[in-house]
VMD Tcl script that draws the C-alpha trace (Angstrom):
set ca {
  {9.94 57.81 49.53}
  {10.98 56.10 46.33}
  {8.22 55.25 43.86}
  {8.32 51.68 42.57}
  {8.55 50.71 38.94}
  {5.28 50.60 37.02}
  {3.23 47.43 36.80}
  {3.89 45.57 33.56}
  {4.19 41.96 32.32}
  {7.50 40.39 33.37}
  {9.54 37.37 32.39}
  {10.94 35.05 35.07}
  {14.26 36.88 34.90}
  {12.57 40.26 35.26}
  {10.58 39.03 38.26}
  {13.80 37.90 39.96}
  {15.51 41.18 39.07}
  {12.63 43.29 40.38}
  {12.44 41.13 43.51}
  {16.05 42.01 44.34}
  {15.47 45.68 43.50}
  {12.42 45.88 45.74}
  {14.35 44.21 48.53}
  {17.36 46.49 48.16}
  {15.25 49.67 47.99}
  {12.99 48.74 50.93}
  {15.21 46.35 52.87}
  {14.62 47.99 56.27}
  {10.86 47.49 55.98}
  {10.87 44.01 54.43}
  {13.76 42.62 56.46}
  {12.23 44.22 59.55}
  {8.99 42.30 58.97}
  {10.93 39.07 58.44}
  {13.10 39.60 61.52}
  {10.24 40.46 63.88}
  {8.20 37.43 62.80}
  {10.92 34.81 62.28}
  {13.60 35.63 64.86}
  {11.78 33.96 67.80}
  {11.18 30.83 65.70}
  {14.82 30.88 64.60}
  {15.94 30.95 68.24}
  {13.72 27.96 68.99}
  {15.11 26.07 65.99}
  {18.70 26.75 67.09}
  {17.95 25.39 70.56}
  {16.21 22.29 69.17}
  {19.01 21.58 66.69}
  {21.66 21.93 69.41}
  {19.70 19.57 71.66}
  {19.32 17.03 68.85}
  {22.99 17.18 67.86}
  {24.01 16.72 71.50}
  {21.77 13.65 71.75}
  {23.19 12.32 68.48}
  {26.80 12.69 69.63}
  {25.95 10.90 72.87}
  {23.90 8.25 71.04}
  {20.88 9.12 73.16}
  {18.02 7.51 71.28}
  {15.23 9.05 73.32}
  {16.85 12.48 73.04}
  {17.13 12.12 69.26}
  {13.46 11.11 69.07}
  {12.36 14.07 71.17}
  {14.57 16.40 69.13}
  {13.11 15.06 65.90}
  {9.54 15.60 67.08}
  {10.31 19.11 68.33}
  {12.03 19.90 65.04}
  {8.97 18.74 63.08}
  {6.71 20.91 65.24}
  {8.98 23.93 64.71}
  {9.03 23.37 60.95}
  {5.22 23.20 60.88}
  {5.03 26.37 62.99}
  {7.22 28.19 60.49}
  {5.57 26.78 57.37}
  {1.93 27.18 58.43}
  {2.02 30.24 60.70}
  {5.19 32.34 60.50}
  {5.75 32.26 56.73}
  {2.08 32.95 55.83}
  {2.05 35.81 58.33}
  {5.22 37.21 56.76}
  {3.66 36.79 53.31}
  {0.56 38.70 54.39}
  {2.54 41.51 55.99}
  {5.04 41.81 53.14}
  {2.40 41.68 50.40}
  {0.51 44.49 52.12}
  {3.74 46.50 52.52}
  {4.74 46.03 48.87}
  {1.25 46.97 47.69}
  {1.25 50.10 49.83}
  {4.60 51.12 48.40}
  {3.31 50.57 44.87}
  {0.56 53.03 45.78}
  {3.25 55.42 47.07}
  {1.90 55.24 50.62}
  {3.90 55.17 53.83}
  {3.67 51.90 55.77}
  {5.38 50.82 58.98}
  {6.52 47.39 60.10}
  {3.87 47.23 62.82}
  {1.09 48.26 60.44}
  {2.10 45.57 57.94}
  {2.38 42.89 60.62}
  {-1.02 43.94 61.95}
  {-2.60 43.53 58.53}
  {-1.11 40.04 58.21}
  {-2.39 39.15 61.67}
  {-5.94 40.10 60.71}
  {-5.86 37.57 57.85}
  {-3.79 34.93 59.65}
  {-6.63 32.43 60.09}
  {-7.31 32.32 56.36}
  {-3.59 32.33 55.53}
  {-3.11 29.38 57.87}
  {-5.89 27.43 56.13}
  {-4.37 28.19 52.72}
  {-0.90 27.06 53.83}
  {-2.23 23.86 55.40}
  {-4.22 22.98 52.29}
  {-1.32 23.68 49.94}
  {1.17 21.89 52.18}
  {-0.99 18.75 52.26}
  {-1.43 18.73 48.49}
  {2.25 19.29 47.79}
  {3.21 16.57 50.30}
  {0.86 14.08 48.64}
  {2.14 15.18 45.23}
  {5.75 14.58 46.29}
  {4.81 11.04 47.34}
  {3.36 10.55 43.85}
  {6.82 10.60 42.22}
  {7.58 14.29 42.97}
  {6.32 15.83 39.70}
  {2.68 16.32 40.85}
  {3.98 18.02 44.00}
  {6.04 20.47 41.95}
  {3.09 21.15 39.67}
  {0.79 21.87 42.61}
  {3.40 24.10 44.26}
  {3.60 26.14 41.05}
  {-0.19 26.24 40.68}
  {-0.77 27.59 44.18}
  {2.10 30.08 44.38}
  {-0.31 33.04 44.15}
  {-2.88 31.69 46.64}
  {-1.60 33.67 49.63}
  {-1.27 36.97 47.72}
  {-4.74 36.42 46.23}
  {-6.28 36.02 49.69}
  {-4.42 39.08 50.96}
  {-5.24 41.39 48.03}
  {-8.70 40.15 47.08}
  {-9.99 38.74 50.37}
  {-12.12 35.62 50.39}
  {-11.60 32.21 51.97}
  {-8.82 29.67 51.52}
  {-10.70 27.78 48.83}
  {-11.24 30.99 46.86}
  {-7.56 31.92 47.00}
  {-6.42 28.49 45.87}
  {-8.88 28.35 42.98}
  {-7.91 31.89 42.01}
  {-4.21 31.00 42.01}
  {-4.78 27.88 39.92}
  {-6.66 29.91 37.33}
  {-4.11 32.72 37.24}
  {-1.09 30.41 37.06}
  {-2.50 28.42 34.14}
  {-0.01 28.71 31.28}
  {2.65 30.35 33.47}
  {3.85 27.40 35.56}
  {7.22 27.19 33.85}
  {7.99 30.77 34.84}
  {6.88 30.02 38.39}
  {9.10 26.94 38.50}
  {12.09 28.96 37.26}
  {11.60 31.64 39.91}
  {11.04 29.20 42.78}
  {13.94 26.96 41.76}
  {16.32 29.91 41.53}
  {15.43 31.08 45.04}
  {15.73 27.53 46.40}
  {19.14 27.05 44.77}
  {20.33 30.38 46.18}
  {19.39 29.22 49.67}
  {21.11 25.85 49.19}
  {24.30 27.40 47.83}
  {24.55 29.91 50.67}
  {24.06 27.18 53.27}
  {26.64 24.92 51.63}
  {29.18 27.75 51.35}
  {28.86 28.72 55.02}
  {28.91 25.08 56.07}
  {32.37 24.67 54.54}
  {33.55 27.95 56.07}
  {32.43 26.81 59.52}
  {33.88 23.34 58.98}
  {37.28 24.78 58.08}
  {37.28 27.28 60.93}
  {35.74 25.31 63.78}
  {34.88 21.82 62.59}
  {31.24 21.29 61.68}
  {31.00 18.16 63.87}
  {32.03 19.98 67.05}
  {29.51 21.54 69.45}
  {30.78 25.07 68.75}
  {30.91 24.55 64.99}
  {27.42 23.07 64.94}
  {26.07 25.96 67.01}
  {27.71 28.59 64.78}
  {26.41 26.92 61.63}
  {22.87 26.70 63.07}
  {22.94 30.41 63.87}
  {24.22 31.24 60.37}
  {21.66 28.94 58.73}
  {18.77 30.56 60.60}
  {20.19 33.98 59.71}
  {20.18 33.01 56.03}
  {16.54 31.96 56.41}
  {15.59 35.32 57.93}
  {17.52 37.15 55.21}
  {15.95 35.20 52.33}
  {12.36 35.05 53.60}
  {11.54 38.45 52.02}
  {12.92 37.21 48.68}
  {10.37 34.39 48.54}
  {7.41 36.50 49.60}
  {8.29 39.37 47.24}
  {8.66 36.95 44.32}
  {5.29 35.31 45.07}
  {3.63 38.73 45.23}
  {5.18 39.81 41.93}
  {4.10 36.55 40.29}
  {0.54 37.27 41.40}
  {0.76 40.80 39.98}
  {2.21 39.44 36.72}
  {-0.59 36.88 36.34}
  {-3.27 39.54 36.75}
  {-1.49 42.10 34.55}
  {-1.33 39.57 31.71}
  {-4.85 38.21 32.06}
  {-6.86 41.11 33.49}
  {-4.97 44.31 32.79}
  {-4.28 44.72 36.52}
  {-3.00 48.21 37.38}
  {-2.47 50.54 40.33}
  {-6.09 51.72 40.32}
  {-7.35 48.13 40.60}
  {-4.81 47.45 43.35}
  {-5.97 50.48 45.32}
  {-9.63 49.49 45.01}
  {-9.18 45.83 45.95}
  {-6.61 46.15 48.73}
  {-8.10 49.14 50.53}
  {-11.63 47.89 50.20}
  {-10.49 44.75 52.01}
  {-8.47 46.74 54.54}
  {-11.27 49.18 55.32}
  {-13.85 46.48 56.04}
  {-11.93 45.32 59.12}
  {-13.13 46.97 62.33}
  {-10.66 48.73 64.61}
  {-11.39 46.43 67.55}
  {-10.00 43.46 65.59}
  {-6.52 44.90 65.50}
  {-3.62 43.17 67.30}
  {-1.30 45.16 69.60}
  {0.49 46.80 66.65}
  {-0.09 50.44 65.83}
  {-1.53 50.91 62.36}
  {0.03 54.30 61.83}
  {3.48 53.77 63.32}
  {6.37 51.43 62.72}
  {6.93 48.53 65.07}
}
mol new
graphics top color blue
foreach p $ca { graphics top sphere $p radius 0.5 }
foreach p [lrange $ca 0 end-1] q [lrange $ca 1 end] { graphics top cylinder $p $q radius 0.2 }
display resetview
């Protein structure tokens, strides 16, 4: 197993570079986590989008309304359940690899499951604040998104409740929000560019307004989401590490103490149907 690079302060560019390196070196683990958790939701989204597009082409108002509601529910499911779960699993996996320990997909997913209630509360609280901030002329929403980027990793690594993780993230991110904004914006732009590029490819080959073209593009778009989910969660984890390295001298010994103290306090009978010692 390949040992990861040492923990050290990183610029925004170095965080992005190390994010891609981590992904490329451990893609089977990280993409496996993303696929297992997001593939069912992606299938649901494809079905909902196809239903909505069919209703739109037939000018079926009630169908469009139902499709819109279902789409909103699916987005909330992804944003408040699936993504936090993936963040918990991936953060645990990355931390284990930093400690040069073997970790399987099922073990990582199981760890995320055990913290899912708290992760859900964190995501709901952040989502509400960012939504309100976006209504207040966008800038406050961006500021809050940058302030709370490390809330999920903080809850996963250090334990505690949602309020603790959010306060911890706000304290750690103080003075580093520009770097956070650069990292998040780069990942967002990458996603947008990939979706636009494939949209034009599908439009040229099949016609984006046709049923087949729309279906193919939806499948590709969901595939891009599955592929890029690890990028976002790795970057958020590395930002958390960077904050603590700069402000607290965070190192591998501290990581081992905090993560495994949290992990060991969970009783065996709380585990989901994933084997802790084997891959999924």
